[in-house]
C-alpha positions in Angstrom: 132.3 106.9 91.2 131.1 110.8 92.5 132.3 112.0 95.2 129.6 114.3 96.9 131.5 117.4 98.0 130.8 119.1 101.1 131.3 122.7 101.4 133.7 124.8 103.8 132.1 128.1 105.0 133.5 131.0 107.3 131.8 132.1 111.1 129.9 134.1 108.5 128.5 131.3 106.5 130.2 132.3 103.6 132.0 129.4 100.9 135.8 129.3 101.9 136.6 129.1 98.3 140.5 128.5 99.2 139.6 125.7 101.5 137.2 123.9 99.3 139.9 124.1 96.2 142.0 122.6 98.9 140.2 120.0 99.4 139.1 118.6 96.0 143.2 118.9 94.7 143.3 116.0 97.4 140.7 114.1 95.5 142.0 114.7 92.3 145.1 113.2 93.7 143.5 110.2 94.9 142.1 109.6 91.6 138.6 111.1 91.7 137.2 111.9 88.6 133.6 113.1 89.7 132.4 115.5 91.6 129.2 116.1 93.0 128.5 120.0 94.2 125.3 121.2 95.8 123.5 118.0 96.8 122.6 117.6 100.4 126.3 116.7 101.7 127.0 120.2 100.2 124.0 121.3 102.2 122.2 122.3 98.9 119.8 124.7 100.6 122.6 127.1 102.3 123.7 127.9 98.6 123.1 130.9 96.4 123.3 130.6 93.1 126.4 133.1 93.7 128.0 130.3 95.7 127.4 127.4 93.1 128.7 129.6 90.6 131.9 130.2 92.2 132.4 126.8 93.4 132.0 125.1 89.4 134.4 127.3 88.2 137.1 126.8 90.5 136.5 122.7 89.8 136.7 123.9 86.4 139.7 125.3 86.7 141.0 122.8 88.6 139.9 119.7 87.0 139.8 120.8 83.5 137.9 118.5 80.6 139.1 115.5 82.6 136.9 115.7 85.5 132.3 115.5 85.2 130.5 117.8 87.5 127.4 117.4 88.5 125.8 120.0 90.1 122.5 119.9 92.5 119.9 122.8 91.9 117.7 121.8 94.5 115.3 124.7 95.8 112.2 125.3 97.7 109.9 126.6 94.6 110.5 126.6 90.9 112.1 130.1 91.0 115.1 129.1 93.4 115.8 126.4 91.4 115.6 128.4 88.0 118.3 130.7 89.2 120.1 127.6 90.1 120.0 125.9 87.3 121.1 129.0 85.0 124.3 129.4 86.9 125.2 125.8 86.6 124.6 125.6 83.1 126.8 128.5 82.8 129.2 127.5 85.4 130.8 124.6 83.7 128.5 121.5 84.8 128.2 118.5 82.8 124.8 117.5 84.3 122.2 118.2 86.7 120.9 116.9 90.3 117.5 117.5 90.7 116.2 117.1 93.7 112.5 117.8 94.6 111.2 121.1 96.5 112.2 120.7 100.6 110.0 121.7 103.5 106.3 121.0 102.5 105.2 117.6 101.5 103.7 117.5 98.0 101.5 114.6 96.3 103.0 112.8 93.4 101.2 115.1 90.8 102.7 117.7 91.5 106.3 116.5 91.6 105.6 115.4 88.3 104.2 118.6 87.3 108.0 120.7 88.7 109.9 118.3 87.1 108.3 118.3 83.5 108.4 122.9 84.6 112.4 122.4 85.4 113.1 120.0 82.1 111.8 122.6 80.0 114.5 125.4 80.7 117.5 122.4 80.9 120.2 122.4 78.2 122.1 119.7 80.2 120.9 115.6 81.1 119.3 116.0 84.9 119.5 113.3 87.3 116.0 113.0 89.0 117.3 113.3 93.1 115.6 110.8 95.0 116.2 112.6 98.9 113.2 111.2 101.1 115.1 111.9 103.9 114.6 115.7 103.3 111.7 116.2 100.5 108.8 114.1 99.4 109.7 110.9 98.1 109.3 109.9 94.4 107.7 107.2 93.9 108.1 104.4 91.5 105.3 104.9 88.7 106.5 108.9 88.9 110.2 108.4 88.2 109.0 105.6 85.2 106.8 108.2 83.4 109.4 110.8 84.0 112.5 109.4 82.4 110.7 107.6 79.7 108.7 110.8 78.5 111.0 113.2 79.3 114.2 113.1 77.0 116.1 115.9 79.6 115.8 112.8 82.4 118.3 110.6 81.7 118.0 108.2 85.0 117.7 108.6 89.0 120.2 109.4 91.8 118.5 107.1 94.3 118.9 108.2 98.1 116.4 106.6 99.3 118.7 103.2 100.7 115.9 101.4 98.7 116.5 99.5 95.5 113.2 98.8 94.7 113.3 102.3 92.2 116.7 101.4 90.8 115.5 97.6 90.1 112.2 98.7 88.0 113.9 101.5 86.5 116.7 99.5 84.8 114.4 97.0 84.2 112.1 99.3 82.6 114.2 101.6 80.8 117.5 99.9 80.0 118.9 103.0 79.1 118.7 104.9 82.2 121.2 106.1 84.1 120.8 104.4 87.9 123.1 106.1 90.3 123.2 104.8 93.8 123.0 107.9 96.4 123.3 106.6 99.5 126.3 104.7 100.8 125.0 102.2 103.0 122.9 101.2 99.4 126.0 100.8 97.7 126.7 97.0 98.4 123.7 95.6 97.3 122.7 97.6 93.9 126.1 96.2 92.6 125.5 92.4 93.9 122.5 93.1 92.5 123.8 94.6 89.1 121.6 97.3 89.2 123.8 100.3 89.7 125.7 102.4 86.6 127.6 104.8 89.2 127.6 106.3 92.9 127.6 109.5 94.5 129.4 109.4 97.6 129.4 111.2 100.7 132.2 108.9 102.5 134.7 109.2 99.4 134.6 112.9 99.7 136.8 111.8 102.8 138.0 108.1 102.5 138.5 108.0 98.4 140.8 105.1 99.2 138.2 102.9 100.8 135.3 103.8 98.8 137.5 103.3 95.3 138.7 99.7 96.7 135.5 98.8 97.6 134.0 99.7 94.2 136.1 98.1 92.6 135.9 94.9 94.0 132.2 94.6 94.8 131.6 95.6 91.3 133.9 92.5 90.0 133.7 90.4 92.8 131.0 91.1 95.2 131.0 88.1 97.7 135.1 87.8 97.6 136.6 87.9 101.2 138.2 91.1 100.4 134.7 93.3 99.1 133.2 91.5 102.4 136.0 92.8 104.2 135.5 96.6 102.5 131.9 96.2 103.4 132.4 95.8 106.9 134.7 98.5 107.3 132.9 100.9 105.3 129.7 100.0 107.7 131.2 100.7 111.0 132.3 103.8 109.5 128.6 104.7 108.6 127.7 104.4 111.7 129.8 106.5 113.0 127.8 109.0 110.6 124.9 108.3 112.2 125.2 109.8 115.3 125.4 113.3 113.7 123.3 115.4 111.4 124.1 114.9 107.8 127.2 116.1 106.7 128.8 116.6 109.9 130.8 113.2 110.7 132.1 113.8 106.9 133.1 117.2 107.6 134.8 116.2 111.6 136.8 113.5 108.9 137.7 116.4 107.1 139.2 118.7 109.4 141.3 115.6 110.5 142.4 114.8 107.6 143.4 118.6 107.1 141.5 118.8 104.3 138.9 121.4 105.5 137.8 122.5 108.6 134.7 121.5 110.3 132.2 123.9 110.2 128.7 123.7 111.0 125.7 125.8 111.0 125.1 126.1 115.0 126.9 125.6 118.2 127.7 121.5 118.8 125.1 120.5 121.6 127.1 118.9 124.5 126.2 115.0 123.1 127.5 115.9 119.7 130.5 117.4 121.2 131.3 113.9 123.2 130.5 111.7 120.2 132.7 113.8 118.1 135.9 113.2 120.1 134.9 109.6 120.7 134.6 109.1 116.6 137.7 111.2 115.8 139.7 108.5 118.5 137.9 105.5 116.2 139.0 107.0 113.6 142.9 107.4 114.4 142.4 103.8 115.7 140.9 102.9 112.3 143.0 104.4 110.0 144.6 100.7 108.5 141.4 99.3 107.9 140.3 102.6 106.4 143.5 102.4 103.6 144.2 105.6 104.9 148.9 105.6 105.8 
């Protein structure tokens, strides 16, 4: 299990490295040993190469050799991605998460060419990162071709919420890494045996619940305990869905005194009301969420 880290920032938009370290130290105490930095949960479109390097170096300092660090290298084009890739490889990352270029829609041939260009410069293992909520979706055929033909591409982090590509990848390339990137899809992926791991945003703020759920659903997905834990997780995810990614996680991080809840612009009246309701629900639901 990898916790997808939120990134606390100042009012000026600068990464708060001390708050980031405080949050990571909490997760380490909870037993988390895998961390994904600079993905969608980390609002990677806001991160400079310098900030990425600072976070990776701090994470390596805190976790040492016992932790595994995945670094997102997403950007709008190859040159931006290349700078992030170089930074990640020089700053202690163990692997790379490669989303497709954001903002403009692209054809599958364009994505294929983009991945091949990035892979030429990668000295670390690369997971393709299918993020259809924010980038052009990767077709199953494109994923299979790239994983089969490029040794640097070791598998897929699938945040689509669908299990179709993971099923096809597991069947066609048994050695590929099939990683779930959408917490809503984790139970299905575990019960259908197409999950080698998860990059979880929820684990960033509820590591106790996510670790218990992952252990139980992996070994006995239809047990009463697994189904009960799934119900609690589903309700939490429903609340997260009322906010843009990753605002809901930041609200709970602040409530747990892990890091302040900063947003790229002021909350609307509707989001402000939803925030208050979410916090009220969260405080009442702590026993279900495995928080003492």
